[in-house]
C-alpha positions in Angstrom: 128.8 92.5 123.3 131.7 91.2 121.3 129.4 89.7 118.7 127.5 93.0 118.4 130.7 94.8 117.9 131.7 92.3 115.2 128.5 92.9 113.3 129.0 96.7 113.7 132.5 96.5 112.4 131.5 94.4 109.5 128.7 96.7 108.6 131.0 99.8 108.8 133.7 98.1 106.6 131.1 97.2 103.9 129.6 100.7 104.1 133.1 102.2 103.6 133.9 99.9 100.7 130.6 100.6 99.1 131.1 104.4 99.5 134.4 104.0 97.7 132.8 102.0 94.9 130.0 104.6 94.7 132.4 107.5 94.5 134.6 105.9 91.9 131.6 104.9 89.7 130.1 108.4 90.1 133.0 109.9 88.2 132.1 110.6 84.6 129.2 108.1 84.1 128.0 107.6 80.6 124.7 109.5 81.2 124.7 111.7 84.3 120.9 112.1 84.3 120.4 108.3 84.1 123.0 107.8 86.8 121.1 110.2 89.1 117.8 108.5 88.4 119.3 105.1 89.0 120.6 106.2 92.4 117.3 107.7 93.8 116.3 104.3 95.2 119.9 103.6 96.3 120.0 106.8 98.3 116.6 106.0 100.0 117.8 102.4 100.7 121.1 103.5 102.2 119.2 106.0 104.5 116.8 103.3 105.7 119.7 100.8 106.3 121.7 103.3 108.3 118.6 104.6 110.3 117.4 101.0 111.1 120.8 99.5 112.0 120.5 99.7 115.8 116.9 98.4 115.8 117.4 95.7 113.2 121.0 94.5 112.7 121.2 92.0 109.7 123.4 89.0 109.8 126.8 89.3 108.1 125.5 87.0 105.3 122.7 89.4 104.6 124.9 92.4 104.6 127.3 90.7 102.2 124.5 89.8 99.8 123.1 93.3 99.9 126.6 94.7 99.3 127.3 92.6 96.3 123.9 93.5 94.7 124.4 97.2 95.4 127.9 97.2 93.8 126.5 95.5 90.7 123.8 98.1 90.5 126.3 100.9 90.6 128.2 99.3 87.7 124.9 99.4 85.7 124.2 103.0 86.8 127.7 104.1 85.7 127.5 102.7 82.1 123.7 102.4 81.9 122.5 98.8 82.0 122.3 98.6 78.2 126.0 99.5 77.7 128.0 97.7 80.5 131.0 96.5 78.5 131.2 92.9 79.9 131.8 91.4 76.5 134.6 93.9 75.7 136.2 93.1 79.0 136.1 89.3 78.3 137.5 89.9 74.8 140.3 92.1 76.0 141.4 90.0 79.0 140.4 86.4 78.0 140.0 86.6 74.2 136.5 85.2 74.7 133.1 86.6 73.7 130.2 85.5 75.8 127.6 87.1 73.5 129.1 85.2 70.5 129.1 81.9 72.3 125.5 82.3 73.5 124.3 83.8 70.2 123.1 87.0 71.9 122.5 90.2 70.0 121.8 92.4 73.0 123.6 93.4 76.2 122.4 91.0 78.9 123.9 92.7 82.0 120.5 93.9 83.1 119.2 90.3 82.9 122.1 89.1 85.0 121.4 91.8 87.7 117.7 91.0 87.8 118.5 87.3 88.3 121.1 88.2 91.0 118.6 90.5 92.6 116.4 87.5 93.4 119.3 85.3 94.2 121.0 87.8 96.5 118.1 89.7 98.1 115.7 86.8 98.9 117.7 85.8 102.0 117.7 89.3 103.5 114.0 89.5 102.9 113.6 86.1 104.6 115.6 87.4 107.6 113.3 90.3 107.9 110.2 88.1 107.6 111.4 85.4 110.0 112.6 87.9 112.7 109.6 90.3 112.5 106.6 88.1 111.5 108.2 85.1 113.1 107.4 82.9 110.1 108.2 79.3 110.4 108.2 76.1 108.2 106.8 76.4 104.7 105.8 80.0 105.1 109.3 81.0 106.2 110.4 80.2 102.6 107.3 80.7 100.5 106.4 84.2 101.7 109.9 85.7 101.4 109.9 84.3 97.8 106.6 86.0 97.1 107.9 89.2 98.7 111.0 89.2 96.5 108.8 88.7 93.4 106.5 91.5 94.5 109.4 93.8 95.0 110.7 93.0 91.6 107.3 93.8 90.1 107.1 97.0 92.1 110.5 98.1 90.7 109.3 97.4 87.1 106.3 99.7 87.8 108.6 102.3 89.2 110.7 102.1 86.0 107.6 102.5 83.9 106.4 105.5 85.9 109.8 107.2 85.7 110.1 106.6 82.0 106.6 108.1 81.5 107.5 111.2 83.6 110.9 111.9 82.2 110.4 110.5 78.7 112.9 111.0 75.8 116.4 109.6 75.9 116.5 109.5 79.7 113.4 107.3 79.8 114.8 105.0 77.2 118.1 104.7 79.0 116.4 104.1 82.4 114.1 101.4 81.1 116.9 99.7 79.1 114.5 97.5 77.2 116.8 97.5 74.1 113.8 97.0 71.9 112.4 94.0 73.7 108.7 94.5 74.3 108.8 91.6 76.9 111.7 93.1 78.8 109.8 93.7 82.1 108.3 90.2 82.1 111.7 88.6 81.5 113.3 90.7 84.2 110.6 89.6 86.7 110.9 86.0 85.6 114.7 86.0 86.2 114.3 87.7 89.6 111.7 85.1 90.5 114.0 82.3 89.4 116.9 83.7 91.4 114.8 84.0 94.5 113.5 80.4 94.0 117.0 79.1 93.8 118.0 81.1 96.9 115.2 79.6 98.9 116.0 76.1 97.7 119.6 76.6 98.9 118.3 77.8 102.3 115.9 74.8 102.6 118.8 72.4 101.7 121.0 73.9 104.4 118.3 73.9 107.0 117.2 70.4 106.2 120.8 69.4 106.9 121.3 71.4 110.1 117.9 71.8 111.7 116.9 68.8 113.7 113.2 69.6 113.8 113.0 70.8 110.2 110.3 68.2 109.2 108.3 68.7 112.3 108.3 72.5 111.9 107.4 72.3 108.2 104.4 70.0 109.0 103.2 72.2 111.9 103.3 75.3 109.7 100.9 73.7 107.2 98.5 72.5 109.9 95.1 74.3 110.1 95.3 76.5 113.3 91.7 77.7 113.2 88.9 75.4 112.3 86.1 78.0 112.1 85.5 80.0 108.9 86.2 83.7 108.9 84.6 86.3 106.5 81.0 86.9 107.4 81.2 84.5 110.3 84.0 86.5 111.9 82.1 89.8 111.3 79.0 88.3 113.0 81.2 87.1 116.0 82.7 90.6 116.4 79.3 92.3 116.2 78.1 89.8 118.8 80.9 90.8 121.1 80.1 94.5 120.6 76.5 93.9 121.5 77.4 92.0 124.7 79.5 95.0 125.8 
């Protein structure tokens, strides 16, 4: 009971802090229409998280990772991703230009957030997969990685559809390609890299702490069913129907 209350308290604290961040960054965003569009999925996600809390309580680690990503997204929504003034901030406070040092001629905040999407969200996705599908061994890392990549691709499709529907300046602001025709592919690649690194970190931790790690990994790759499926399985099912 005490542990459950600890999770509940942690969830409520993060929810309250995120609400403050949301409200502060909702004040005078650069483009109100883009801000609203950027927060459509956020609103849906928050509703799902709140509604499913009792039936599926995440670990505090997952809640923390989700919270960090959501706050970064709200920064992007406030300024629009193409205009987040990270370089101006560094110049003002540290007399240092990251863009100049890296030779960048575009705003790379969107690239950072896509990378961090993979890095931060892969573990919560793994937690969902392992607790619901009960994935173990190799599949407990590989399939959450693929799910994160698929979610990143789905978001790019959502961006494209929204840009097609709304068009004009709003569509351009929401896509945030900044003239890069390969923007979507690069975003997905960075999200994939982030998720891959996250799974490597989880693997390293579990190899160190889980005594049966190697045994579980080998068992997960063992063939569980020797007989073919496809037409053979259809024939078996039809046979069973005929016998009934």
